MDTraj code that builds the backbone (N, CA, C; nanometers):
import mdtraj as md
import numpy as np

residues = "MET ALA THR TYR SER LYS VAL LEU VAL GLY THR ASP GLY SER GLU THR SER LEU LYS ALA VAL THR LYS ALA ALA GLU VAL ALA GLU ALA HIS ASN ALA GLU LEU LEU ILE GLY CYS ALA TYR THR PRO LEU GLU SER ARG ALA SER ALA ALA ALA ALA ASP GLU LEU GLY SER ASP ALA TYR GLN ILE GLN GLY ASP ASN PRO ALA VAL ASP ILE VAL ARG ALA ALA ARG GLU ARG ALA VAL ALA ALA GLY VAL PRO ALA ASP ARG VAL THR THR LYS THR ILE GLU GLY GLY PRO VAL ASP SER LEU ILE LYS LEU THR LYS THR GLN GLY ILE ASP LEU LEU ILE VAL GLY ASN ARG GLY MET ASN SER PHE ALA SER ARG ILE TRP GLY SER VAL PRO GLY ASP THR ALA ARG ARG ALA ASP CYS ASP VAL LEU ILE VAL HIS THR THR".split()
xyz = np.array([
    [-0.7968, -1.7891, -1.8162],
    [-0.7278, -1.7226, -1.6853],
    [-0.6363, -1.6194, -1.7105],
    [-0.6628, -1.5017, -1.6378],
    [-0.5778, -1.3984, -1.6684],
    [-0.4361, -1.4279, -1.6158],
    [-0.3375, -1.3616, -1.6788],
    [-0.2142, -1.3794, -1.6121],
    [-0.1654, -1.2484, -1.5972],
    [-0.0831, -1.2135, -1.5044],
    [-0.0531, -1.0626, -1.4516],
    [0.1020, -1.0791, -1.4674],
    [0.1668, -0.9472, -1.5009],
    [0.3033, -0.9351, -1.5020],
    [0.3537, -0.8360, -1.3811],
    [0.2667, -0.7363, -1.3543],
    [0.2935, -0.6480, -1.2478],
    [0.1686, -0.6465, -1.1645],
    [0.1918, -0.6725, -1.0222],
    [0.0928, -0.6820, -0.9293],
    [0.1376, -0.5579, -0.8428],
    [0.0153, -0.4639, -0.7945],
    [0.0541, -0.3773, -0.6871],
    [-0.0383, -0.3862, -0.5788],
    [0.0200, -0.4027, -0.4455],
    [-0.0465, -0.4141, -0.3316],
    [-0.0232, -0.2735, -0.2401],
    [-0.1539, -0.2211, -0.1874],
    [-0.1435, -0.1113, -0.0965],
    [-0.1368, -0.1665, 0.0436],
    [-0.0598, -0.0778, 0.1179],
    [-0.0618, -0.1212, 0.2658],
    [-0.0356, 0.0171, 0.3397],
    [-0.0839, 0.0096, 0.4632],
    [-0.0659, 0.1296, 0.5560],
    [-0.0309, 0.0723, 0.6941],
    [0.0314, -0.0303, 0.6700],
    [0.1140, -0.1023, 0.8032],
    [0.0374, -0.1840, 0.9019],
    [-0.1157, -0.1833, 0.8732],
    [-0.1887, -0.2561, 0.9811],
    [-0.1955, -0.4104, 0.9532],
    [-0.2210, -0.4742, 1.0544],
    [-0.2214, -0.6221, 1.0257],
    [-0.2928, -0.6637, 0.9267],
    [-0.4308, -0.6222, 0.9129],
    [-0.5100, -0.6729, 0.8074],
    [-0.4214, -0.6068, 0.6892],
    [-0.3949, -0.4970, 0.6436],
    [-0.3127, -0.4693, 0.5027],
    [-0.1834, -0.5579, 0.4881],
    [-0.1224, -0.6070, 0.6066],
    [-0.0418, -0.6998, 0.5738],
    [-0.0833, -0.8391, 0.5267],
    [-0.1955, -0.8678, 0.5490],
    [-0.2801, -0.9848, 0.5088],
    [-0.2918, -0.9573, 0.3619],
    [-0.3242, -0.8648, 0.3197],
    [-0.3270, -0.8351, 0.1583],
    [-0.1930, -0.8520, 0.0924],
    [-0.0864, -0.8104, 0.1781],
    [0.0474, -0.8293, 0.1234],
    [0.0811, -0.9742, 0.1021],
    [0.0370, -1.0417, 0.2166],
    [0.0615, -1.1939, 0.1859],
    [-0.0144, -1.2488, 0.0642],
    [-0.1367, -1.2192, 0.0453],
    [-0.2190, -1.2720, -0.0732],
    [-0.1472, -1.2229, -0.1824],
    [-0.0912, -1.0837, -0.1810],
    [-0.0491, -1.0269, -0.3100],
    [0.0702, -1.1112, -0.3461],
    [0.1572, -1.1396, -0.2649],
    [0.2678, -1.2306, -0.2682],
    [0.2334, -1.3615, -0.3356],
    [0.1500, -1.4428, -0.2657],
    [0.1093, -1.5550, -0.3449],
    [0.0671, -1.5273, -0.4840],
    [-0.0002, -1.4198, -0.5281],
    [-0.0480, -1.4096, -0.6538],
    [0.0657, -1.3816, -0.7366],
    [0.1523, -1.3131, -0.6908],
    [0.2774, -1.2486, -0.7605],
    [0.3426, -1.4003, -0.8044],
    [0.3962, -1.4603, -0.6956],
    [0.4605, -1.5921, -0.7097],
    [0.4043, -1.6614, -0.8198],
    [0.2505, -1.7233, -0.7886],
    [0.1882, -1.7923, -0.8896],
    [0.1948, -1.7659, -1.0502],
    [0.2065, -1.6094, -1.0557],
    [0.2143, -1.5744, -1.2191],
    [0.3359, -1.5199, -1.2276],
    [0.4498, -1.5553, -1.1588],
    [0.5832, -1.5101, -1.1762],
    [0.5902, -1.3429, -1.2274],
    [0.5040, -1.2762, -1.1293],
    [0.5075, -1.1398, -1.1673],
    [0.5850, -1.0594, -1.0737],
    [0.6143, -0.9240, -1.1184],
    [0.6714, -0.8160, -1.0439],
    [0.5614, -0.8057, -0.9164],
    [0.6192, -0.7528, -0.8112],
    [0.5225, -0.7171, -0.6890],
    [0.5773, -0.5631, -0.6573],
    [0.5030, -0.4716, -0.6564],
    [0.5063, -0.3508, -0.6082],
    [0.4267, -0.3199, -0.4884],
    [0.4831, -0.3003, -0.4029],
    [0.4108, -0.2694, -0.2522],
    [0.4129, -0.0966, -0.2461],
    [0.2911, -0.0586, -0.2227],
    [0.2772, 0.0848, -0.2366],
    [0.2157, 0.1497, -0.0936],
    [0.2544, 0.2517, -0.0287],
    [0.2128, 0.3073, 0.0842],
    [0.2074, 0.4652, 0.0428],
    [0.0708, 0.5074, 0.0874],
    [0.0386, 0.6645, 0.0567],
    [0.0760, 0.7419, 0.1956],
    [0.1179, 0.8577, 0.1927],
    [0.1547, 0.9315, 0.3107],
    [0.1017, 1.0800, 0.2920],
    [0.1040, 1.1266, 0.4135],
    [0.0575, 1.2827, 0.3947],
    [0.1773, 1.3461, 0.5085],
    [0.2592, 1.4303, 0.4320],
    [0.3379, 1.5048, 0.5267],
    [0.2841, 1.5945, 0.6295],
    [0.3609, 1.5833, 0.7447],
    [0.3197, 1.6853, 0.8394],
    [0.3544, 1.8526, 0.7852],
    [0.2551, 1.9176, 0.8493],
    [0.2899, 2.0650, 0.8145],
    [0.4095, 2.1227, 0.8641],
    [0.4688, 2.2014, 0.8296],
    [0.6113, 2.2456, 0.8940],
    [0.5876, 2.3019, 1.0185],
    [0.4637, 2.3451, 1.0907],
    [0.4648, 2.3959, 1.2080],
    [0.4583, 2.2415, 1.2936],
    [0.3584, 2.1682, 1.2584],
    [0.3448, 2.0548, 1.3428],
    [0.4851, 1.9594, 1.3564],
    [0.5640, 1.9871, 1.2306],
    [0.7026, 1.8942, 1.2095],
    [0.7962, 1.9678, 1.3363],
    [0.7591, 2.1016, 1.3293],
    [0.8904, 2.1721, 1.4059],
    [0.8594, 2.1657, 1.5633],
    [0.7071, 2.1324, 1.5935],
    [0.6900, 2.1142, 1.7396],
    [0.7264, 1.9693, 1.7455],
    [0.6888, 1.8727, 1.6701],
    [0.7251, 1.7318, 1.6990],
    [0.8820, 1.7542, 1.7137],
    [0.9389, 1.7880, 1.6307],
    [1.0920, 1.7843, 1.6281],
    [1.1484, 1.8234, 1.7653],
    [1.0944, 1.9421, 1.8205],
    [1.1435, 1.9947, 1.9580],
    [1.1041, 1.8763, 2.0530],
    [0.9923, 1.8360, 2.0511],
    [0.9431, 1.7186, 2.1577],
    [1.0467, 1.6008, 2.1507],
    [1.0569, 1.5440, 2.0213],
    [1.1370, 1.4246, 2.0163],
    [1.2767, 1.4390, 1.9948],
    [1.3339, 1.5365, 1.9926],
    [1.5045, 1.5860, 1.9827],
    [1.5724, 1.4957, 1.8939],
    [1.6476, 1.4065, 1.9192],
    [1.7258, 1.3392, 1.8129],
    [1.6466, 1.2187, 1.7592],
    [1.5357, 1.2098, 1.8070],
    [1.4604, 1.0989, 1.7255],
    [1.3651, 1.1778, 1.6305],
    [1.3846, 1.2884, 1.5975],
    [1.2930, 1.3507, 1.5328],
    [1.2735, 1.3182, 1.3468],
    [1.4150, 1.2301, 1.3322],
    [1.4095, 1.2040, 1.2178],
    [1.2966, 1.1197, 1.1667],
    [1.2387, 1.0468, 1.2446],
    [1.1317, 0.9559, 1.2256],
    [1.0078, 1.0235, 1.1841],
    [0.9900, 1.1466, 1.2081],
    [0.8672, 1.2178, 1.1373],
    [0.8789, 1.2978, 1.0320],
    [1.0183, 1.2942, 0.9553],
    [1.0456, 1.3797, 0.8521],
    [1.0054, 1.3128, 0.7226],
    [0.9440, 1.3947, 0.6356],
    [0.9070, 1.3191, 0.5233],
    [0.7948, 1.2170, 0.5199],
    [0.8666, 1.1104, 0.4328],
    [0.7760, 0.9919, 0.4236],
    [0.8515, 0.8617, 0.4850],
    [0.9288, 0.8992, 0.5912],
    [0.9922, 0.7969, 0.6736],
    [0.9037, 0.6971, 0.7492],
    [0.7818, 0.6945, 0.7923],
    [0.7052, 0.6160, 0.8411],
    [0.6429, 0.5126, 0.7253],
    [0.6256, 0.5809, 0.6159],
    [0.5828, 0.5103, 0.5009],
    [0.7060, 0.4184, 0.4577],
    [0.8241, 0.4678, 0.4682],
    [0.9273, 0.3869, 0.4241],
    [0.9313, 0.2609, 0.5091],
    [0.9178, 0.2914, 0.6348],
    [0.9388, 0.1694, 0.7342],
    [0.8182, 0.0448, 0.7070],
    [0.6761, 0.1234, 0.6716],
    [0.5900, 0.0410, 0.6642],
    [0.6034, -0.0396, 0.5249],
    [0.6374, -0.0093, 0.3984],
    [0.6757, -0.0779, 0.2950],
    [0.8110, -0.1773, 0.3140],
    [0.9218, -0.1353, 0.3895],
    [1.0082, -0.1960, 0.4291],
    [0.9710, -0.3375, 0.5029],
    [0.8848, -0.3086, 0.5717],
    [0.8394, -0.4399, 0.6747],
    [0.7376, -0.5238, 0.5693],
    [0.6599, -0.4554, 0.5081],
    [0.5757, -0.5468, 0.3956],
    [0.6786, -0.5960, 0.2989],
    [0.7887, -0.5466, 0.2378],
    [0.8599, -0.6100, 0.1607],
    [0.9244, -0.7508, 0.2094],
    [0.9619, -0.7415, 0.3444],
    [1.0128, -0.8575, 0.4235],
    [0.8934, -0.9950, 0.4205],
    [0.7771, -0.9265, 0.4454],
    [0.6662, -1.0210, 0.4636],
    [0.6328, -1.0994, 0.3240],
    [0.6475, -1.0161, 0.2045],
    [0.6382, -1.0738, 0.0705],
    [0.7511, -1.1663, 0.0446],
    [0.8697, -1.1351, 0.0444],
    [1.0006, -1.2100, 0.0570],
    [0.9825, -1.3455, 0.1098],
    [0.9227, -1.3435, 0.2278],
    [0.8889, -1.4369, 0.3303],
    [0.7952, -1.5492, 0.2780],
    [0.7226, -1.4818, 0.2175],
    [0.5994, -1.5538, 0.1611],
    [0.6417, -1.6342, 0.0114],
    [0.7570, -1.5887, -0.0097],
    [0.7985, -1.6695, -0.1422],
    [0.8338, -1.5904, -0.2820],
    [0.8096, -1.4743, -0.2914],
    [0.8547, -1.3823, -0.3956],
    [0.9999, -1.3633, -0.3738],
    [1.0630, -1.3899, -0.5052],
    [1.2152, -1.3455, -0.4638],
    [1.2433, -1.2109, -0.4619],
    [1.3261, -1.1628, -0.3822],
    [1.3703, -1.0435, -0.3355],
    [1.3879, -0.9261, -0.4746],
    [1.4229, -1.0075, -0.5814],
    [1.4667, -0.8948, -0.7016],
    [1.3367, -0.8676, -0.7584],
    [1.2158, -0.9463, -0.7293],
    [1.0900, -0.8993, -0.8146],
    [1.0066, -0.8226, -0.7070],
    [1.0458, -0.7983, -0.5975],
    [0.9740, -0.7075, -0.4927],
    [1.0337, -0.5587, -0.4945],
    [0.9517, -0.4696, -0.5453],
    [1.0006, -0.3092, -0.5155],
    [0.8931, -0.2453, -0.4233],
    [0.9232, -0.1342, -0.3668],
    [0.8332, -0.0553, -0.2803],
    [0.8487, 0.0745, -0.3574],
    [0.7195, 0.1335, -0.3069],
    [0.7185, 0.3005, -0.3509],
    [0.6277, 0.3654, -0.2438],
    [0.6812, 0.4670, -0.2044],
    [0.5961, 0.5558, -0.1067],
    [0.5514, 0.6773, -0.1963],
    [0.4280, 0.7184, -0.1440],
    [0.3573, 0.8227, -0.2523],
    [0.2877, 0.9115, -0.1593],
    [0.3020, 1.0527, -0.1798],
    [0.2377, 1.1701, -0.1053],
    [0.1052, 1.1670, -0.1575],
    [0.0032, 1.1633, -0.0633],
    [-0.1335, 1.1704, -0.1067],
    [-0.2532, 1.0780, -0.0446],
    [-0.3318, 1.0882, -0.0724],
    [-0.4429, 0.9922, -0.0029],
    [-0.4326, 0.8460, -0.0648],
    [-0.4745, 0.7653, 0.0097],
    [-0.4539, 0.6231, -0.0281],
    [-0.5048, 0.5859, -0.1629],
    [-0.6578, 0.6250, -0.2021],
    [-0.6916, 0.5989, -0.3198],
    [-0.6397, 0.6873, -0.4532],
    [-0.6014, 0.7918, -0.4251],
    [-0.5419, 0.8706, -0.5362],
    [-0.4011, 0.8169, -0.5613],
    [-0.3376, 0.7752, -0.4430],
    [-0.1968, 0.7291, -0.4756],
    [-0.1947, 0.5967, -0.5410],
    [-0.2789, 0.4963, -0.4882],
    [-0.3032, 0.3862, -0.5702],
    [-0.3070, 0.3789, -0.7143],
    [-0.4300, 0.4852, -0.7400],
    [-0.4480, 0.4823, -0.8665],
    [-0.3257, 0.5526, -0.9624],
    [-0.2680, 0.6375, -0.9181],
    [-0.1538, 0.7071, -0.9652],
    [-0.0412, 0.5814, -1.0063],
    [-0.0336, 0.5003, -0.8883],
    [0.0639, 0.4165, -0.9243],
    [0.0237, 0.2831, -1.0212],
    [-0.0938, 0.2500, -1.0161],
    [-0.1476, 0.1731, -1.1484],
    [-0.1064, 0.2184, -1.2746],
    [-0.1304, 0.3629, -1.2791],
    [-0.1123, 0.4092, -1.4041],
    [0.0296, 0.4474, -1.4382],
    [0.0973, 0.5028, -1.3633],
    [0.2570, 0.5149, -1.3793],
    [0.3469, 0.4184, -1.3817],
    [0.2906, 0.3035, -1.3266],
    [0.3940, 0.1811, -1.3165],
    [0.3395, 0.0579, -1.4015],
    [0.2420, 0.0830, -1.4832],
    [0.2127, -0.0242, -1.5511],
    [0.1476, -0.1390, -1.5296],
    [0.0667, -0.1383, -1.3881],
    [0.0195, -0.2431, -1.3166],
    [-0.0978, -0.2836, -1.3863],
    [-0.1052, -0.4214, -1.3566],
    [-0.2256, -0.5232, -1.4507],
    [-0.3157, -0.5693, -1.3224],
    [-0.2745, -0.5642, -1.2127],
    [-0.3596, -0.6119, -1.1077],
    [-0.3463, -0.5535, -0.9842],
    [-0.4259, -0.4834, -0.9194],
    [-0.3978, -0.4173, -0.8010],
    [-0.4917, -0.4888, -0.6849],
    [-0.4070, -0.5144, -0.5589],
    [-0.4887, -0.5732, -0.4565],
    [-0.4687, -0.4855, -0.3432],
    [-0.6052, -0.4758, -0.2882],
    [-0.6192, -0.4298, -0.1332],
    [-0.7029, -0.4945, -0.0538],
    [-0.6809, -0.4590, 0.0716],
    [-0.7659, -0.5375, 0.1757],
    [-0.9228, -0.4873, 0.1795],
    [-0.9959, -0.5401, 0.2704],
    [-1.1449, -0.5024, 0.2479],
    [-1.1703, -0.4334, 0.3726],
    [-1.0755, -0.4083, 0.4433],
    [-1.1041, -0.3238, 0.5878],
    [-1.1821, -0.1987, 0.5632],
    [-1.2796, -0.1567, 0.6323],
    [-1.3628, -0.0329, 0.6137],
    [-1.4726, -0.0602, 0.5002],
    [-1.4972, -0.1586, 0.4337],
    [-1.5988, -0.1879, 0.3422],
    [-1.7180, -0.1778, 0.3987],
    [-1.7587, -0.2409, 0.4895],
    [-1.8725, -0.2687, 0.5628],
    [-1.9083, -0.1857, 0.6873],
    [-1.8357, -0.0863, 0.6956],
    [-1.8821, 0.0057, 0.7964],
    [-2.0070, 0.1161, 0.7552],
    [-2.0409, 0.1796, 0.8441],
    [-2.1534, 0.2704, 0.8212],
    [-2.0986, 0.4050, 0.7670],
    [-1.9630, 0.4156, 0.8076],
    [-1.9127, 0.5587, 0.7345],
    [-1.8681, 0.5339, 0.5801],
    [-1.8446, 0.3999, 0.5602],
    [-1.7944, 0.3582, 0.4282],
    [-1.9158, 0.3737, 0.3459],
    [-2.0486, 0.3648, 0.3859],
    [-2.1688, 0.3599, 0.3127],
    [-2.2010, 0.5092, 0.2700],
    [-2.1489, 0.5820, 0.3567],
    [-2.1805, 0.7545, 0.3400],
    [-2.0516, 0.8150, 0.2813],
    [-1.9394, 0.7733, 0.3000],
    [-1.8067, 0.8454, 0.2425],
    [-1.7163, 0.7475, 0.1472],
    [-1.7590, 0.6266, 0.1262],
    [-1.6831, 0.5477, 0.0539],
    [-1.5635, 0.4775, 0.1410],
    [-1.4847, 0.3789, 0.0637],
    [-1.3880, 0.2983, 0.1437],
    [-1.2884, 0.3161, 0.0307],
    [-1.1495, 0.2849, 0.0871],
    [-1.0302, 0.2689, -0.0072],
    [-1.0606, 0.1618, -0.0838],
    [-1.0891, 0.0396, -0.0344],
    [-1.1110, -0.0684, -0.1375],
    [-1.2169, -0.0454, -0.2519],
    [-1.3442, -0.0058, -0.2066],
    [-1.4443, 0.0074, -0.2995],
    [-1.4354, 0.1317, -0.3775],
    [-1.3711, 0.2485, -0.3441],
    [-1.3254, 0.3529, -0.4514],
    [-1.2260, 0.3228, -0.5218],
    [-1.1194, 0.2581, -0.4581],
    [-1.0138, 0.2053, -0.5700],
    [-1.0897, 0.1215, -0.6599],
    [-1.1538, 0.0049, -0.6372],
    [-1.2113, -0.0834, -0.7188],
    [-1.2655, 0.0032, -0.8268],
    [-1.3509, 0.0886, -0.8042],
    [-1.4231, 0.1804, -0.8964],
    [-1.3619, 0.2696, -0.9985],
    [-1.2568, 0.3253, -0.9476],
    [-1.1460, 0.4084, -1.0303],
    [-1.0457, 0.3437, -1.0954],
    [-1.0120, 0.2266, -1.0852],
    [-0.8868, 0.1663, -1.1193],
    [-0.9278, 0.1223, -1.2890],
    [-0.8444, 0.1233, -1.3743],
    [-0.8203, 0.0802, -1.5099],
    [-0.7668, -0.0713, -1.5265],
    [-0.7584, -0.1347, -1.3999],
    [-0.6899, -0.2668, -1.4143],
    [-0.7733, -0.3673, -1.3173],
    [-0.7659, -0.4806, -1.3258],
    [-0.8046, -0.5913, -1.2290],
    [-0.7935, -0.5437, -1.0901],
    [-0.8711, -0.5873, -1.0139],
    [-0.8690, -0.5495, -0.8698],
    [-0.9122, -0.6550, -0.7909],
    [-0.8192, -0.7151, -0.6967],
    [-0.8384, -0.8070, -0.6218],
    [-0.8920, -0.7523, -0.4739],
    [-0.9877, -0.7809, -0.4073],
    [-1.0132, -0.7230, -0.2725],
    [-1.0128, -0.8382, -0.1909],
    [-0.9034, -0.8489, -0.1061],
    [-0.8963, -0.9717, -0.0103],
    [-0.9595, -0.9557, 0.1226],
    [-1.0265, -1.0593, 0.1503],
    [-1.0963, -1.0502, 0.2754],
    [-0.9782, -1.0738, 0.3907],
    [-0.9815, -0.9537, 0.4779],
    [-0.8607, -0.9217, 0.5515],
    [-0.9208, -0.9264, 0.7102],
    [-1.0266, -0.8971, 0.7202],
    [-1.0967, -0.8605, 0.8492],
    [-1.1764, -0.9744, 0.9115],
])
top = md.Topology()
chain = top.add_chain()
for i, resn in enumerate(residues, 1):
    res = top.add_residue(resn, chain, resSeq=i)
    for name in ("N", "CA", "C"):
        top.add_atom(name, md.element.get_by_symbol(name[0]), res)
traj = md.Trajectory(xyz[None], top)
């Protein structure tokens, strides 16, 4: 049986991705591994950001930079800790870019030996034509990949 010391789970904040976070927490706890929770984001273009800031006024801070992704990983971290992983073994990282590229980059830069993603989007017609985050990630990863049934 393989043992893992660094587990990465990707989340976009959806309920299905949070199911993958729960599974990742179980795996990390079973292996006494570190758990990294990652979230990709694409920043708003400056024009769109300015327009949104005008509309939102004092709440504009919510759309600047990676703030939504930070909120997503914070909530996912709380879920992982609630699932039993000690808080000192759970870290979070937001990364600019598309989900597949971002997760692959994290596996390489963080020394990840298990990547966990949910299966959402794998069985759709669009995924057969354009690919899916779980499928594309599994094909490109240099580490073990666990695709969790979340749908």
